[in-house]
C-alpha positions in Angstrom: 10.8 33.1 -43.2 14.6 32.8 -43.7 14.1 30.7 -46.8 11.5 33.1 -48.2 13.8 36.1 -47.6 16.7 34.2 -49.3 14.4 33.4 -52.3 13.3 37.0 -52.7 16.9 38.2 -52.5 17.9 35.7 -55.1 15.2 36.9 -57.4 16.3 40.5 -57.1 19.9 39.6 -57.7 19.1 37.6 -60.8 17.7 40.6 -62.6 20.2 43.1 -64.0 17.6 45.9 -63.9 17.9 45.8 -60.1 21.5 46.9 -60.2 20.9 49.5 -62.8 17.9 51.0 -61.1 19.6 51.0 -57.7 22.6 52.7 -59.2 20.4 55.2 -61.0 18.7 56.1 -57.7 22.0 56.7 -56.0 23.6 58.6 -58.8 20.6 60.8 -59.7 20.1 61.8 -56.1 23.8 62.5 -55.5 24.6 64.3 -58.8 21.5 66.5 -58.9 22.1 67.5 -55.3 25.7 68.4 -56.2 24.6 70.4 -59.2 22.1 72.4 -57.3 24.7 73.2 -54.6 27.2 74.2 -57.3 24.7 76.6 -58.9 23.8 78.2 -55.6 27.3 78.1 -54.0 28.3 81.6 -54.8 25.0 83.0 -53.4 25.4 80.9 -50.3 29.0 82.0 -49.6 28.0 85.6 -49.9 25.6 85.3 -46.9 26.5 85.9 -43.3 26.4 83.0 -40.7 22.8 83.5 -39.7 21.6 83.7 -43.3 23.6 80.6 -44.2 22.0 78.6 -41.5 18.5 79.7 -42.7 19.6 78.7 -46.2 19.4 75.0 -45.2 22.5 73.7 -46.9 21.9 70.1 -45.8 18.3 70.1 -47.2 19.6 71.7 -50.4 22.1 69.0 -50.9 19.2 66.4 -50.8 17.3 68.1 -53.6 18.1 65.2 -55.9 15.9 62.9 -53.8 12.8 64.2 -55.6 14.2 62.7 -58.9 16.1 59.8 -57.5 12.9 58.4 -56.0 11.6 57.6 -59.5 14.2 54.7 -59.8 13.2 53.3 -56.4 9.5 53.3 -57.5 10.2 51.5 -60.7 12.5 49.0 -59.1 9.9 48.0 -56.5 7.1 47.9 -58.9 9.0 45.7 -61.4 10.1 43.4 -58.6 6.6 43.0 -57.2 4.4 43.4 -60.3 6.3 41.4 -62.9 5.6 38.1 -61.1 1.8 38.6 -61.7 2.3 39.9 -65.3 4.5 36.9 -66.3 2.6 34.3 -64.2 5.7 33.5 -62.1 3.6 34.2 -59.0 2.3 30.7 -59.2 5.8 29.3 -58.9 6.6 31.7 -56.0 3.5 30.7 -54.1 4.2 27.0 -54.7 7.6 27.5 -53.1 6.1 29.7 -50.3 2.5 28.6 -49.8 1.9 30.9 -46.9 0.9 34.1 -48.6 1.6 36.2 -45.5 5.2 35.0 -45.4 5.6 35.6 -49.1 4.3 39.2 -48.9 6.4 39.9 -45.8 9.6 38.5 -47.3 9.1 40.5 -50.5 8.4 43.8 -48.7 11.3 43.4 -46.3 13.7 42.6 -49.1 12.7 45.6 -51.2 12.6 47.9 -48.1 16.2 46.8 -47.3 17.3 47.7 -50.9 15.6 51.0 -50.6 17.2 51.6 -47.2 20.7 50.9 -48.6 20.2 53.1 -51.6 18.8 55.9 -49.4 21.6 55.7 -46.9 24.3 55.7 -49.5 22.8 58.4 -51.6 22.1 60.5 -48.5 25.7 60.2 -47.3 27.1 61.1 -50.7 24.7 63.9 -51.3 25.3 65.6 -47.9 29.0 65.0 -48.0 29.7 66.2 -51.5 26.8 68.6 -51.8 27.6 70.6 -48.7 31.3 70.5 -49.6 30.5 72.0 -53.0 28.3 74.6 -51.5 30.9 75.8 -48.9 34.0 75.1 -51.0 35.6 72.6 -48.7 33.9 71.9 -45.4 31.3 69.1 -45.3 28.3 68.9 -42.9 28.0 65.1 -43.1 29.0 64.5 -39.5 26.9 67.3 -38.0 23.6 66.4 -36.3 21.7 67.9 -39.2 23.7 65.9 -41.7 23.3 62.6 -39.9 19.6 63.2 -39.4 19.2 64.0 -43.1 21.0 60.8 -44.1 18.9 58.6 -41.8 15.7 60.4 -43.1 16.7 59.7 -46.7 17.3 56.0 -45.9 13.9 55.7 -44.1 12.1 57.5 -46.9 13.5 55.2 -49.6 12.7 52.1 -47.5 9.1 53.2 -47.0 8.9 54.2 -50.6 10.0 50.8 -51.9 7.6 49.0 -49.6 4.7 51.3 -50.5 5.3 51.0 -54.3 5.6 47.2 -54.0 2.4 46.9 -52.0 0.5 49.0 -54.6 1.9 46.7 -57.4 0.7 43.6 -55.5 -2.7 45.2 -54.9 -3.4 46.0 -58.6 -1.3 43.0 -59.9 -0.1 44.9 -63.0 3.2 46.7 -63.4 1.9 49.4 -65.8 -1.2 50.0 -63.8 0.9 50.4 -60.6 3.2 52.9 -62.4 0.1 54.7 -63.8 -1.0 55.2 -60.2 2.3 55.9 -58.5 4.0 58.3 -61.0 1.2 60.8 -61.0 0.9 60.5 -57.2 4.5 61.3 -56.7 5.3 63.6 -59.5 2.1 65.4 -60.5 -0.6 65.5 -57.8 1.3 67.3 -55.0 2.5 70.0 -57.4 -1.0 70.4 -58.8 -2.7 70.7 -55.4 0.1 73.1 -54.3 -0.9 75.7 -56.9 -4.2 76.3 -55.1 -4.2 78.1 -51.7 -7.3 76.2 -50.7 -5.9 72.7 -51.6 -2.2 73.3 -50.6 -2.7 72.0 -47.0 -4.0 68.7 -48.4 -0.9 68.4 -50.6 1.3 68.2 -47.5 -0.5 65.0 -46.5 0.5 63.2 -49.8 3.2 60.5 -49.4 5.9 62.4 -51.4 5.5 65.7 -49.6 5.2 64.1 -46.2 8.1 61.7 -46.7 10.5 64.3 -48.0 10.1 66.2 -44.7 12.3 63.5 -43.2 15.4 65.0 -44.6 14.6 68.7 -44.5 16.2 70.6 -41.6 14.3 73.9 -41.9 10.6 74.0 -42.1 8.6 76.2 -44.4 5.4 77.8 -43.2 2.6 75.2 -42.9 4.8 72.2 -43.6 4.7 69.1 -41.4 7.5 68.6 -38.9 9.9 65.9 -39.9 8.5 63.3 -37.5 5.0 64.0 -38.5 5.9 63.8 -42.1 7.5 60.4 -41.5 4.4 59.2 -39.6 2.2 60.2 -42.5 4.4 58.3 -45.0 4.3 55.3 -42.6 0.5 55.4 -42.6 0.4 55.5 -46.4 2.7 52.5 -46.5 0.7 50.6 -43.9 -2.5 51.2 -45.8 -1.0 50.0 -49.0 0.3 46.9 -47.4 -3.1 46.1 -45.9 -4.7 46.5 -49.3 -2.0 44.5 -51.0 -2.4 41.7 -48.4 -6.2 41.7 -49.0 -5.7 41.4 -52.7 -3.2 38.6 -52.4 -5.3 36.7 -49.9 -8.7 37.0 -51.6 -7.9 36.8 -55.3 -6.8 33.8 -57.3 -3.5 33.9 -59.1 
């Protein structure tokens, strides 16, 4: 397993897009969070203490996650799907014949990249976003700030593993993106328009996973732990299907 992990890490490091996409995820998440906080800062500072707490400044600073997650999806899909598209999967499986070890190493490596990006972007977003919102004091080291940072890290890790598993399942980069981009950026918003379908939208991976970093809960939303569990179940299901595809189909 150690050699398989080292090989997957080497493959990621050898592609320049890994660095660009990871940097894009961190910067997009951070800068958009700061921008939203800057735009709403004057409104926030005009509220009393009770209203400010209900405003959810920590959750507001993490608004950029909804856009930064795009880079994590693309990074994971490219890393997992391009091997099938280019035919390099044959070389990878020749080096690591045990397909279970190959899949585990790839998913762990990508999840760790997502974890690092999520933790860094979460810390920067909460530290700089809440400082912008309040004009000086940051909420990074408060229980809410710490929980939001850890939730952001967990979400990006699960998101990377989920996206990679889908790419392995369908074995095509563009097909995987054709599934994931509407799932994360279209479907939940579409279902949310209808009062009848809105409860189902909360069970989609993006809506559920984003609950991990939100402090205050809107009516009908899943609690943070329940949202994380739903995202974990989506990821586990994708991994099982990815393993089935890798095990049963020829490369």
